[in-house]
CHARMM internal coordinates of N, CA and C (Angstrom, degrees):
IC EDIT
DIST 1 N 1 CA 1.4494
DIST 1 CA 1 C 1.5279
ANGL 1 N 1 CA 1 C 111.06
DIST 1 C 2 N 1.3268
ANGL 1 CA 1 C 2 N 114.62
DIHE 1 N 1 CA 1 C 2 N -38.92
DIST 2 N 2 CA 1.4599
ANGL 1 C 2 N 2 CA 117.66
DIHE 1 CA 1 C 2 N 2 CA -178.21
DIST 2 CA 2 C 1.5321
ANGL 2 N 2 CA 2 C 111.86
DIHE 1 C 2 N 2 CA 2 C -64.76
DIST 2 C 3 N 1.3245
ANGL 2 CA 2 C 3 N 116.88
DIHE 2 N 2 CA 2 C 3 N -34.97
DIST 3 N 3 CA 1.4639
ANGL 2 C 3 N 3 CA 120.61
DIHE 2 CA 2 C 3 N 3 CA -175.31
DIST 3 CA 3 C 1.5295
ANGL 3 N 3 CA 3 C 111.42
DIHE 2 C 3 N 3 CA 3 C -60.19
DIST 3 C 4 N 1.3113
ANGL 3 CA 3 C 4 N 117.62
DIHE 3 N 3 CA 3 C 4 N -39.02
DIST 4 N 4 CA 1.4650
ANGL 3 C 4 N 4 CA 120.37
DIHE 3 CA 3 C 4 N 4 CA -177.45
DIST 4 CA 4 C 1.5259
ANGL 4 N 4 CA 4 C 112.83
DIHE 3 C 4 N 4 CA 4 C -74.51
DIST 4 C 5 N 1.3187
ANGL 4 CA 4 C 5 N 116.07
DIHE 4 N 4 CA 4 C 5 N -8.15
DIST 5 N 5 CA 1.4609
ANGL 4 C 5 N 5 CA 120.16
DIHE 4 CA 4 C 5 N 5 CA 179.22
DIST 5 CA 5 C 1.5301
ANGL 5 N 5 CA 5 C 112.13
DIHE 4 C 5 N 5 CA 5 C -111.31
DIST 5 C 6 N 1.3161
ANGL 5 CA 5 C 6 N 116.53
DIHE 5 N 5 CA 5 C 6 N 3.35
DIST 6 N 6 CA 1.4609
ANGL 5 C 6 N 6 CA 120.59
DIHE 5 CA 5 C 6 N 6 CA -178.41
DIST 6 CA 6 C 1.5205
ANGL 6 N 6 CA 6 C 111.91
DIHE 5 C 6 N 6 CA 6 C -71.61
DIST 6 C 7 N 1.2919
ANGL 6 CA 6 C 7 N 114.85
DIHE 6 N 6 CA 6 C 7 N 159.55
DIST 7 N 7 CA 1.4513
ANGL 6 C 7 N 7 CA 121.65
DIHE 6 CA 6 C 7 N 7 CA 168.82
DIST 7 CA 7 C 1.5321
ANGL 7 N 7 CA 7 C 106.40
DIHE 6 C 7 N 7 CA 7 C -66.81
DIST 7 C 8 N 1.3373
ANGL 7 CA 7 C 8 N 119.34
DIHE 7 N 7 CA 7 C 8 N 137.88
DIST 8 N 8 CA 1.4656
ANGL 7 C 8 N 8 CA 120.58
DIHE 7 CA 7 C 8 N 8 CA -177.61
DIST 8 CA 8 C 1.5338
ANGL 8 N 8 CA 8 C 114.29
DIHE 7 C 8 N 8 CA 8 C -55.14
DIST 8 C 9 N 1.3259
ANGL 8 CA 8 C 9 N 117.53
DIHE 8 N 8 CA 8 C 9 N -34.24
DIST 9 N 9 CA 1.4629
ANGL 8 C 9 N 9 CA 120.29
DIHE 8 CA 8 C 9 N 9 CA 178.48
DIST 9 CA 9 C 1.5245
ANGL 9 N 9 CA 9 C 110.45
DIHE 8 C 9 N 9 CA 9 C -67.16
DIST 9 C 10 N 1.3226
ANGL 9 CA 9 C 10 N 117.10
DIHE 9 N 9 CA 9 C 10 N -43.75
DIST 10 N 10 CA 1.4653
ANGL 9 C 10 N 10 CA 121.17
DIHE 9 CA 9 C 10 N 10 CA 177.36
DIST 10 CA 10 C 1.5300
ANGL 10 N 10 CA 10 C 110.71
DIHE 9 C 10 N 10 CA 10 C -62.97
DIST 10 C 11 N 1.3299
ANGL 10 CA 10 C 11 N 116.61
DIHE 10 N 10 CA 10 C 11 N -41.13
DIST 11 N 11 CA 1.4635
ANGL 10 C 11 N 11 CA 121.19
DIHE 10 CA 10 C 11 N 11 CA 178.75
DIST 11 CA 11 C 1.5303
ANGL 11 N 11 CA 11 C 109.87
DIHE 10 C 11 N 11 CA 11 C -58.56
DIST 11 C 12 N 1.3160
ANGL 11 CA 11 C 12 N 116.66
DIHE 11 N 11 CA 11 C 12 N -46.91
DIST 12 N 12 CA 1.4671
ANGL 11 C 12 N 12 CA 122.09
DIHE 11 CA 11 C 12 N 12 CA -179.97
DIST 12 CA 12 C 1.5278
ANGL 12 N 12 CA 12 C 110.73
DIHE 11 C 12 N 12 CA 12 C -60.79
DIST 12 C 13 N 1.3252
ANGL 12 CA 12 C 13 N 116.86
DIHE 12 N 12 CA 12 C 13 N -42.94
DIST 13 N 13 CA 1.4665
ANGL 12 C 13 N 13 CA 120.83
DIHE 12 CA 12 C 13 N 13 CA 179.19
DIST 13 CA 13 C 1.5288
ANGL 13 N 13 CA 13 C 111.36
DIHE 12 C 13 N 13 CA 13 C -65.37
DIST 13 C 14 N 1.3095
ANGL 13 CA 13 C 14 N 116.90
DIHE 13 N 13 CA 13 C 14 N -40.91
DIST 14 N 14 CA 1.4633
ANGL 13 C 14 N 14 CA 122.06
DIHE 13 CA 13 C 14 N 14 CA -176.26
DIST 14 CA 14 C 1.5289
ANGL 14 N 14 CA 14 C 112.59
DIHE 13 C 14 N 14 CA 14 C -73.73
DIST 14 C 15 N 1.3313
ANGL 14 CA 14 C 15 N 116.64
DIHE 14 N 14 CA 14 C 15 N -44.27
DIST 15 N 15 CA 1.4682
ANGL 14 C 15 N 15 CA 121.13
DIHE 14 CA 14 C 15 N 15 CA -171.20
DIST 15 CA 15 C 1.5291
ANGL 15 N 15 CA 15 C 114.20
DIHE 14 C 15 N 15 CA 15 C -110.09
DIST 15 C 16 N 1.3255
ANGL 15 CA 15 C 16 N 116.93
DIHE 15 N 15 CA 15 C 16 N -4.06
DIST 16 N 16 CA 1.4614
ANGL 15 C 16 N 16 CA 122.06
DIHE 15 CA 15 C 16 N 16 CA -179.20
DIST 16 CA 16 C 1.5327
ANGL 16 N 16 CA 16 C 111.62
DIHE 15 C 16 N 16 CA 16 C 56.33
DIST 16 C 17 N 1.3187
ANGL 16 CA 16 C 17 N 115.61
DIHE 16 N 16 CA 16 C 17 N 33.48
DIST 17 N 17 CA 1.4700
ANGL 16 C 17 N 17 CA 123.56
DIHE 16 CA 16 C 17 N 17 CA 178.40
DIST 17 CA 17 C 1.5188
ANGL 17 N 17 CA 17 C 108.22
DIHE 16 C 17 N 17 CA 17 C -141.85
DIST 17 C 18 N 1.3157
ANGL 17 CA 17 C 18 N 115.48
DIHE 17 N 17 CA 17 C 18 N 151.80
DIST 18 N 18 CA 1.4620
ANGL 17 C 18 N 18 CA 120.11
DIHE 17 CA 17 C 18 N 18 CA 173.11
DIST 18 CA 18 C 1.5241
ANGL 18 N 18 CA 18 C 108.60
DIHE 17 C 18 N 18 CA 18 C -67.44
DIST 18 C 19 N 1.2991
ANGL 18 CA 18 C 19 N 116.37
DIHE 18 N 18 CA 18 C 19 N 136.67
DIST 19 N 19 CA 1.4633
ANGL 18 C 19 N 19 CA 120.43
DIHE 18 CA 18 C 19 N 19 CA 177.87
DIST 19 CA 19 C 1.5265
ANGL 19 N 19 CA 19 C 109.09
DIHE 18 C 19 N 19 CA 19 C -66.32
DIST 19 C 20 N 1.3393
ANGL 19 CA 19 C 20 N 117.17
DIHE 19 N 19 CA 19 C 20 N 132.87
DIST 20 N 20 CA 1.4729
ANGL 19 C 20 N 20 CA 117.88
DIHE 19 CA 19 C 20 N 20 CA 179.14
DIST 20 CA 20 C 1.5224
ANGL 20 N 20 CA 20 C 111.29
DIHE 19 C 20 N 20 CA 20 C -66.90
DIST 20 C 21 N 1.3251
ANGL 20 CA 20 C 21 N 114.83
DIHE 20 N 20 CA 20 C 21 N 143.65
DIST 21 N 21 CA 1.4674
ANGL 20 C 21 N 21 CA 118.77
DIHE 20 CA 20 C 21 N 21 CA 174.40
DIST 21 CA 21 C 1.5236
ANGL 21 N 21 CA 21 C 108.11
DIHE 20 C 21 N 21 CA 21 C -81.75
DIST 21 C 22 N 1.2921
ANGL 21 CA 21 C 22 N 116.25
DIHE 21 N 21 CA 21 C 22 N 169.38
DIST 22 N 22 CA 1.4657
ANGL 21 C 22 N 22 CA 120.35
DIHE 21 CA 21 C 22 N 22 CA -178.07
DIST 22 CA 22 C 1.5246
ANGL 22 N 22 CA 22 C 112.60
DIHE 21 C 22 N 22 CA 22 C -68.58
DIST 22 C 23 N 1.3358
ANGL 22 CA 22 C 23 N 117.37
DIHE 22 N 22 CA 22 C 23 N -11.98
DIST 23 N 23 CA 1.4714
ANGL 22 C 23 N 23 CA 120.13
DIHE 22 CA 22 C 23 N 23 CA 177.73
DIST 23 CA 23 C 1.5297
ANGL 23 N 23 CA 23 C 112.66
DIHE 22 C 23 N 23 CA 23 C -106.33
DIST 23 C 24 N 1.3271
ANGL 23 CA 23 C 24 N 117.81
DIHE 23 N 23 CA 23 C 24 N -0.43
DIST 24 N 24 CA 1.4699
ANGL 23 C 24 N 24 CA 121.04
DIHE 23 CA 23 C 24 N 24 CA 177.36
DIST 24 CA 24 C 1.5255
ANGL 24 N 24 CA 24 C 110.41
DIHE 23 C 24 N 24 CA 24 C -75.89
DIST 24 C 25 N 1.3348
ANGL 24 CA 24 C 25 N 117.42
DIHE 24 N 24 CA 24 C 25 N 146.93
DIST 25 N 25 CA 1.4687
ANGL 24 C 25 N 25 CA 118.78
DIHE 24 CA 24 C 25 N 25 CA 174.43
DIST 25 CA 25 C 1.5368
ANGL 25 N 25 CA 25 C 109.67
DIHE 24 C 25 N 25 CA 25 C -72.18
DIST 25 C 26 N 1.3210
ANGL 25 CA 25 C 26 N 116.10
DIHE 25 N 25 CA 25 C 26 N 132.41
DIST 26 N 26 CA 1.4685
ANGL 25 C 26 N 26 CA 122.42
DIHE 25 CA 25 C 26 N 26 CA 179.61
DIST 26 CA 26 C 1.5264
ANGL 26 N 26 CA 26 C 107.88
DIHE 25 C 26 N 26 CA 26 C -135.06
DIST 26 C 27 N 1.3341
ANGL 26 CA 26 C 27 N 116.65
DIHE 26 N 26 CA 26 C 27 N 132.77
DIST 27 N 27 CA 1.4595
ANGL 26 C 27 N 27 CA 121.61
DIHE 26 CA 26 C 27 N 27 CA 177.10
DIST 27 CA 27 C 1.5242
ANGL 27 N 27 CA 27 C 107.85
DIHE 26 C 27 N 27 CA 27 C -118.34
DIST 27 C 28 N 1.3124
ANGL 27 CA 27 C 28 N 116.10
DIHE 27 N 27 CA 27 C 28 N 126.62
DIST 28 N 28 CA 1.4600
ANGL 27 C 28 N 28 CA 121.66
DIHE 27 CA 27 C 28 N 28 CA 178.12
DIST 28 CA 28 C 1.5245
ANGL 28 N 28 CA 28 C 109.12
DIHE 27 C 28 N 28 CA 28 C -98.91
DIST 28 C 29 N 1.3295
ANGL 28 CA 28 C 29 N 115.04
DIHE 28 N 28 CA 28 C 29 N 140.93
DIST 29 N 29 CA 1.4586
ANGL 28 C 29 N 29 CA 120.06
DIHE 28 CA 28 C 29 N 29 CA 174.61
DIST 29 CA 29 C 1.5229
ANGL 29 N 29 CA 29 C 108.18
DIHE 28 C 29 N 29 CA 29 C -146.11
DIST 29 C 30 N 1.3130
ANGL 29 CA 29 C 30 N 115.53
DIHE 29 N 29 CA 29 C 30 N 158.63
DIST 30 N 30 CA 1.4575
ANGL 29 C 30 N 30 CA 122.39
DIHE 29 CA 29 C 30 N 30 CA 176.04
DIST 30 CA 30 C 1.5243
ANGL 30 N 30 CA 30 C 106.55
DIHE 29 C 30 N 30 CA 30 C -152.01
DIST 30 C 31 N 1.2840
ANGL 30 CA 30 C 31 N 117.78
DIHE 30 N 30 CA 30 C 31 N -165.30
DIST 31 N 31 CA 1.4601
ANGL 30 C 31 N 31 CA 119.94
DIHE 30 CA 30 C 31 N 31 CA -175.61
DIST 31 CA 31 C 1.5261
ANGL 31 N 31 CA 31 C 112.52
DIHE 30 C 31 N 31 CA 31 C -67.38
DIST 31 C 32 N 1.3225
ANGL 31 CA 31 C 32 N 117.73
DIHE 31 N 31 CA 31 C 32 N -50.38
DIST 32 N 32 CA 1.4652
ANGL 31 C 32 N 32 CA 120.28
DIHE 31 CA 31 C 32 N 32 CA -174.69
DIST 32 CA 32 C 1.5242
ANGL 32 N 32 CA 32 C 114.21
DIHE 31 C 32 N 32 CA 32 C -119.09
DIST 32 C 33 N 1.3266
ANGL 32 CA 32 C 33 N 118.54
DIHE 32 N 32 CA 32 C 33 N -11.22
DIST 33 N 33 CA 1.4584
ANGL 32 C 33 N 33 CA 121.07
DIHE 32 CA 32 C 33 N 33 CA 178.17
DIST 33 CA 33 C 1.5112
ANGL 33 N 33 CA 33 C 115.71
DIHE 32 C 33 N 33 CA 33 C 112.23
DIST 33 C 34 N 1.3153
ANGL 33 CA 33 C 34 N 118.16
DIHE 33 N 33 CA 33 C 34 N -12.39
DIST 34 N 34 CA 1.4687
ANGL 33 C 34 N 34 CA 120.72
DIHE 33 CA 33 C 34 N 34 CA -176.75
DIST 34 CA 34 C 1.5226
ANGL 34 N 34 CA 34 C 112.08
DIHE 33 C 34 N 34 CA 34 C -71.93
DIST 34 C 35 N 1.3141
ANGL 34 CA 34 C 35 N 117.38
DIHE 34 N 34 CA 34 C 35 N -51.19
DIST 35 N 35 CA 1.4660
ANGL 34 C 35 N 35 CA 120.46
DIHE 34 CA 34 C 35 N 35 CA -178.58
DIST 35 CA 35 C 1.5162
ANGL 35 N 35 CA 35 C 111.95
DIHE 34 C 35 N 35 CA 35 C -68.48
DIST 35 C 36 N 1.3358
ANGL 35 CA 35 C 36 N 117.42
DIHE 35 N 35 CA 35 C 36 N -34.30
DIST 36 N 36 CA 1.4650
ANGL 35 C 36 N 36 CA 119.00
DIHE 35 CA 35 C 36 N 36 CA 178.66
DIST 36 CA 36 C 1.5224
ANGL 36 N 36 CA 36 C 110.61
DIHE 35 C 36 N 36 CA 36 C -67.11
DIST 36 C 37 N 1.3139
ANGL 36 CA 36 C 37 N 117.64
DIHE 36 N 36 CA 36 C 37 N -32.85
DIST 37 N 37 CA 1.4691
ANGL 36 C 37 N 37 CA 120.92
DIHE 36 CA 36 C 37 N 37 CA 176.07
DIST 37 CA 37 C 1.5271
ANGL 37 N 37 CA 37 C 110.24
DIHE 36 C 37 N 37 CA 37 C -65.19
DIST 37 C 38 N 1.3206
ANGL 37 CA 37 C 38 N 116.59
DIHE 37 N 37 CA 37 C 38 N -41.06
DIST 38 N 38 CA 1.4627
ANGL 37 C 38 N 38 CA 120.34
DIHE 37 CA 37 C 38 N 38 CA 177.06
DIST 38 CA 38 C 1.5285
ANGL 38 N 38 CA 38 C 110.53
DIHE 37 C 38 N 38 CA 38 C -64.56
DIST 38 C 39 N 1.3364
ANGL 38 CA 38 C 39 N 116.34
DIHE 38 N 38 CA 38 C 39 N -42.63
DIST 39 N 39 CA 1.4634
ANGL 38 C 39 N 39 CA 120.66
DIHE 38 CA 38 C 39 N 39 CA 179.24
DIST 39 CA 39 C 1.5232
ANGL 39 N 39 CA 39 C 111.02
DIHE 38 C 39 N 39 CA 39 C -62.92
DIST 39 C 40 N 1.3247
ANGL 39 CA 39 C 40 N 116.72
DIHE 39 N 39 CA 39 C 40 N -39.26
DIST 40 N 40 CA 1.4642
ANGL 39 C 40 N 40 CA 121.51
DIHE 39 CA 39 C 40 N 40 CA 177.62
DIST 40 CA 40 C 1.5291
ANGL 40 N 40 CA 40 C 110.62
DIHE 39 C 40 N 40 CA 40 C -59.57
DIST 40 C 41 N 1.3130
ANGL 40 CA 40 C 41 N 116.29
DIHE 40 N 40 CA 40 C 41 N -47.72
DIST 41 N 41 CA 1.4659
ANGL 40 C 41 N 41 CA 120.24
DIHE 40 CA 40 C 41 N 41 CA 179.02
DIST 41 CA 41 C 1.5136
ANGL 41 N 41 CA 41 C 112.26
DIHE 40 C 41 N 41 CA 41 C -63.15
DIST 41 C 42 N 1.3238
ANGL 41 CA 41 C 42 N 116.59
DIHE 41 N 41 CA 41 C 42 N -40.69
DIST 42 N 42 CA 1.4565
ANGL 41 C 42 N 42 CA 120.60
DIHE 41 CA 41 C 42 N 42 CA 179.82
DIST 42 CA 42 C 1.5264
ANGL 42 N 42 CA 42 C 110.54
DIHE 41 C 42 N 42 CA 42 C -65.50
DIST 42 C 43 N 1.3332
ANGL 42 CA 42 C 43 N 116.72
DIHE 42 N 42 CA 42 C 43 N -45.97
DIST 43 N 43 CA 1.4604
ANGL 42 C 43 N 43 CA 120.40
DIHE 42 CA 42 C 43 N 43 CA 179.97
DIST 43 CA 43 C 1.5263
ANGL 43 N 43 CA 43 C 110.93
DIHE 42 C 43 N 43 CA 43 C -61.53
DIST 43 C 44 N 1.3224
ANGL 43 CA 43 C 44 N 116.09
DIHE 43 N 43 CA 43 C 44 N -41.54
DIST 44 N 44 CA 1.4666
ANGL 43 C 44 N 44 CA 120.44
DIHE 43 CA 43 C 44 N 44 CA 178.16
DIST 44 CA 44 C 1.5277
ANGL 44 N 44 CA 44 C 110.35
DIHE 43 C 44 N 44 CA 44 C -61.35
DIST 44 C 45 N 1.3339
ANGL 44 CA 44 C 45 N 116.34
DIHE 44 N 44 CA 44 C 45 N -41.80
DIST 45 N 45 CA 1.4678
ANGL 44 C 45 N 45 CA 119.82
DIHE 44 CA 44 C 45 N 45 CA 179.94
DIST 45 CA 45 C 1.5216
ANGL 45 N 45 CA 45 C 112.11
DIHE 44 C 45 N 45 CA 45 C -65.80
DIST 45 C 46 N 1.3391
ANGL 45 CA 45 C 46 N 117.27
DIHE 45 N 45 CA 45 C 46 N -23.85
DIST 46 N 46 CA 1.4656
ANGL 45 C 46 N 46 CA 121.25
DIHE 45 CA 45 C 46 N 46 CA 177.38
DIST 46 CA 46 C 1.5247
ANGL 46 N 46 CA 46 C 112.36
DIHE 45 C 46 N 46 CA 46 C -86.05
DIST 46 C 47 N 1.3381
ANGL 46 CA 46 C 47 N 117.02
DIHE 46 N 46 CA 46 C 47 N -4.87
DIST 47 N 47 CA 1.4595
ANGL 46 C 47 N 47 CA 120.12
DIHE 46 CA 46 C 47 N 47 CA 176.99
DIST 47 CA 47 C 1.5180
ANGL 47 N 47 CA 47 C 115.05
DIHE 46 C 47 N 47 CA 47 C 102.08
DIST 47 C 48 N 1.3372
ANGL 47 CA 47 C 48 N 117.88
DIHE 47 N 47 CA 47 C 48 N 7.17
DIST 48 N 48 CA 1.4649
ANGL 47 C 48 N 48 CA 119.67
DIHE 47 CA 47 C 48 N 48 CA 175.43
DIST 48 CA 48 C 1.5280
ANGL 48 N 48 CA 48 C 107.34
DIHE 47 C 48 N 48 CA 48 C -71.26
DIST 48 C 49 N 1.3291
ANGL 48 CA 48 C 49 N 116.17
DIHE 48 N 48 CA 48 C 49 N 126.56
DIST 49 N 49 CA 1.4653
ANGL 48 C 49 N 49 CA 119.66
DIHE 48 CA 48 C 49 N 49 CA -170.50
DIST 49 CA 49 C 1.5285
ANGL 49 N 49 CA 49 C 114.53
DIHE 48 C 49 N 49 CA 49 C -102.73
DIST 49 C 50 N 1.3212
ANGL 49 CA 49 C 50 N 118.20
DIHE 49 N 49 CA 49 C 50 N -15.43
DIST 50 N 50 CA 1.4712
ANGL 49 C 50 N 50 CA 120.10
DIHE 49 CA 49 C 50 N 50 CA -176.37
DIST 50 CA 50 C 1.5309
ANGL 50 N 50 CA 50 C 110.00
DIHE 49 C 50 N 50 CA 50 C -121.25
DIST 50 C 51 N 1.3042
ANGL 50 CA 50 C 51 N 116.32
DIHE 50 N 50 CA 50 C 51 N 48.51
DIST 51 N 51 CA 1.4618
ANGL 50 C 51 N 51 CA 120.67
DIHE 50 CA 50 C 51 N 51 CA -178.95
DIST 51 CA 51 C 1.5186
ANGL 51 N 51 CA 51 C 110.65
DIHE 50 C 51 N 51 CA 51 C -101.20
DIST 51 C 52 N 1.3293
ANGL 51 CA 51 C 52 N 114.94
DIHE 51 N 51 CA 51 C 52 N 146.16
DIST 52 N 52 CA 1.4545
ANGL 51 C 52 N 52 CA 122.05
DIHE 51 CA 51 C 52 N 52 CA 178.40
DIST 52 CA 52 C 1.5230
ANGL 52 N 52 CA 52 C 108.44
DIHE 51 C 52 N 52 CA 52 C -139.89
DIST 52 C 53 N 1.3000
ANGL 52 CA 52 C 53 N 114.56
DIHE 52 N 52 CA 52 C 53 N 169.06
DIST 53 N 53 CA 1.4579
ANGL 52 C 53 N 53 CA 121.43
DIHE 52 CA 52 C 53 N 53 CA 178.50
DIST 53 CA 53 C 1.5203
ANGL 53 N 53 CA 53 C 108.62
DIHE 52 C 53 N 53 CA 53 C -129.72
DIST 53 C 54 N 1.3420
ANGL 53 CA 53 C 54 N 116.33
DIHE 53 N 53 CA 53 C 54 N 136.00
DIST 54 N 54 CA 1.4585
ANGL 53 C 54 N 54 CA 119.79
DIHE 53 CA 53 C 54 N 54 CA 168.53
DIST 54 CA 54 C 1.5223
ANGL 54 N 54 CA 54 C 104.25
DIHE 53 C 54 N 54 CA 54 C -84.81
DIST 54 C 55 N 1.3222
ANGL 54 CA 54 C 55 N 116.22
DIHE 54 N 54 CA 54 C 55 N 95.16
DIST 55 N 55 CA 1.4631
ANGL 54 C 55 N 55 CA 122.41
DIHE 54 CA 54 C 55 N 55 CA -167.18
DIST 55 CA 55 C 1.5200
ANGL 55 N 55 CA 55 C 114.81
DIHE 54 C 55 N 55 CA 55 C -61.09
DIST 55 C 56 N 1.3079
ANGL 55 CA 55 C 56 N 117.91
DIHE 55 N 55 CA 55 C 56 N -34.62
DIST 56 N 56 CA 1.4567
ANGL 55 C 56 N 56 CA 119.48
DIHE 55 CA 55 C 56 N 56 CA -177.99
DIST 56 CA 56 C 1.5109
ANGL 56 N 56 CA 56 C 113.98
DIHE 55 C 56 N 56 CA 56 C -76.22
DIST 56 C 57 N 1.3036
ANGL 56 CA 56 C 57 N 116.44
DIHE 56 N 56 CA 56 C 57 N -16.20
DIST 57 N 57 CA 1.4456
ANGL 56 C 57 N 57 CA 121.24
DIHE 56 CA 56 C 57 N 57 CA -179.73
DIST 57 CA 57 C 1.5169
ANGL 57 N 57 CA 57 C 113.14
DIHE 56 C 57 N 57 CA 57 C 72.20
DIST 57 C 58 N 1.3113
ANGL 57 CA 57 C 58 N 114.92
DIHE 57 N 57 CA 57 C 58 N -173.76
DIST 58 N 58 CA 1.4550
ANGL 57 C 58 N 58 CA 121.09
DIHE 57 CA 57 C 58 N 58 CA -176.88
DIST 58 CA 58 C 1.5257
ANGL 58 N 58 CA 58 C 111.63
DIHE 57 C 58 N 58 CA 58 C -60.78
DIST 58 C 59 N 1.3296
ANGL 58 CA 58 C 59 N 117.25
DIHE 58 N 58 CA 58 C 59 N -37.29
DIST 59 N 59 CA 1.4646
ANGL 58 C 59 N 59 CA 120.36
DIHE 58 CA 58 C 59 N 59 CA 178.66
DIST 59 CA 59 C 1.5257
ANGL 59 N 59 CA 59 C 111.17
DIHE 58 C 59 N 59 CA 59 C -56.51
DIST 59 C 60 N 1.3239
ANGL 59 CA 59 C 60 N 117.34
DIHE 59 N 59 CA 59 C 60 N -44.00
DIST 60 N 60 CA 1.4543
ANGL 59 C 60 N 60 CA 121.99
DIHE 59 CA 59 C 60 N 60 CA 179.81
DIST 60 CA 60 C 1.5267
ANGL 60 N 60 CA 60 C 110.96
DIHE 59 C 60 N 60 CA 60 C -69.83
DIST 60 C 61 N 1.3120
ANGL 60 CA 60 C 61 N 116.72
DIHE 60 N 60 CA 60 C 61 N -41.25
DIST 61 N 61 CA 1.4577
ANGL 60 C 61 N 61 CA 121.18
DIHE 60 CA 60 C 61 N 61 CA -179.13
DIST 61 CA 61 C 1.5282
ANGL 61 N 61 CA 61 C 110.14
DIHE 60 C 61 N 61 CA 61 C -60.12
DIST 61 C 62 N 1.3124
ANGL 61 CA 61 C 62 N 117.37
DIHE 61 N 61 CA 61 C 62 N -43.26
DIST 62 N 62 CA 1.4677
ANGL 61 C 62 N 62 CA 121.08
DIHE 61 CA 61 C 62 N 62 CA 179.54
DIST 62 CA 62 C 1.5274
ANGL 62 N 62 CA 62 C 110.83
DIHE 61 C 62 N 62 CA 62 C -61.04
DIST 62 C 63 N 1.3082
ANGL 62 CA 62 C 63 N 117.50
DIHE 62 N 62 CA 62 C 63 N -39.33
DIST 63 N 63 CA 1.4689
ANGL 62 C 63 N 63 CA 121.52
DIHE 62 CA 62 C 63 N 63 CA 179.60
DIST 63 CA 63 C 1.5316
ANGL 63 N 63 CA 63 C 111.29
DIHE 62 C 63 N 63 CA 63 C -62.27
DIST 63 C 64 N 1.3345
ANGL 63 CA 63 C 64 N 116.88
DIHE 63 N 63 CA 63 C 64 N -31.55
DIST 64 N 64 CA 1.4613
ANGL 63 C 64 N 64 CA 121.21
DIHE 63 CA 63 C 64 N 64 CA -175.90
DIST 64 CA 64 C 1.5199
ANGL 64 N 64 CA 64 C 113.75
DIHE 63 C 64 N 64 CA 64 C -101.16
DIST 64 C 65 N 1.2981
ANGL 64 CA 64 C 65 N 117.01
DIHE 64 N 64 CA 64 C 65 N -1.43
DIST 65 N 65 CA 1.4596
ANGL 64 C 65 N 65 CA 120.96
DIHE 64 CA 64 C 65 N 65 CA -179.54
DIST 65 CA 65 C 1.5411
ANGL 65 N 65 CA 65 C 108.97
DIHE 64 C 65 N 65 CA 65 C -72.59
DIST 65 C 66 N 1.3167
ANGL 65 CA 65 C 66 N 116.87
DIHE 65 N 65 CA 65 C 66 N 133.61
DIST 66 N 66 CA 1.4781
ANGL 65 C 66 N 66 CA 118.00
DIHE 65 CA 65 C 66 N 66 CA 178.22
DIST 66 CA 66 C 1.5321
ANGL 66 N 66 CA 66 C 110.10
DIHE 65 C 66 N 66 CA 66 C -64.98
DIST 66 C 67 N 1.3212
ANGL 66 CA 66 C 67 N 117.46
DIHE 66 N 66 CA 66 C 67 N 148.95
DIST 67 N 67 CA 1.4607
ANGL 66 C 67 N 67 CA 119.73
DIHE 66 CA 66 C 67 N 67 CA 178.40
DIST 67 CA 67 C 1.5294
ANGL 67 N 67 CA 67 C 111.28
DIHE 66 C 67 N 67 CA 67 C -63.45
DIST 67 C 68 N 1.3156
ANGL 67 CA 67 C 68 N 116.04
DIHE 67 N 67 CA 67 C 68 N 148.23
DIST 68 N 68 CA 1.4589
ANGL 67 C 68 N 68 CA 120.52
DIHE 67 CA 67 C 68 N 68 CA 179.57
DIST 68 CA 68 C 1.5169
ANGL 68 N 68 CA 68 C 110.75
DIHE 67 C 68 N 68 CA 68 C -65.66
DIST 68 C 69 N 1.3123
ANGL 68 CA 68 C 69 N 114.83
DIHE 68 N 68 CA 68 C 69 N 143.10
DIST 69 N 69 CA 1.4614
ANGL 68 C 69 N 69 CA 119.88
DIHE 68 CA 68 C 69 N 69 CA 174.25
DIST 69 CA 69 C 1.5238
ANGL 69 N 69 CA 69 C 107.74
DIHE 68 C 69 N 69 CA 69 C -84.50
DIST 69 C 70 N 1.3148
ANGL 69 CA 69 C 70 N 116.37
DIHE 69 N 69 CA 69 C 70 N 132.03
DIST 70 N 70 CA 1.4680
ANGL 69 C 70 N 70 CA 119.11
DIHE 69 CA 69 C 70 N 70 CA -178.33
DIST 70 CA 70 C 1.4976
ANGL 70 N 70 CA 70 C 110.91
DIHE 69 C 70 N 70 CA 70 C -106.15
END
COOR INIT
IC SEED 1 N 1 CA 1 C
IC BUILD
């Protein structure tokens, strides 16, 4: 939550990335989907308009990830 309210310069220093603008596409994910859902709601309340959530989280993503080629 704090990251989306940071000063853009501080965000860049902390995360080594440009802070997303409120119109940039942002996708939240976490292990199971609970925290990303909270982050989605928080970002929306701050005025971010193109936010989404990977609802299944990392657990779901791993289930659908193609097997590695050896």
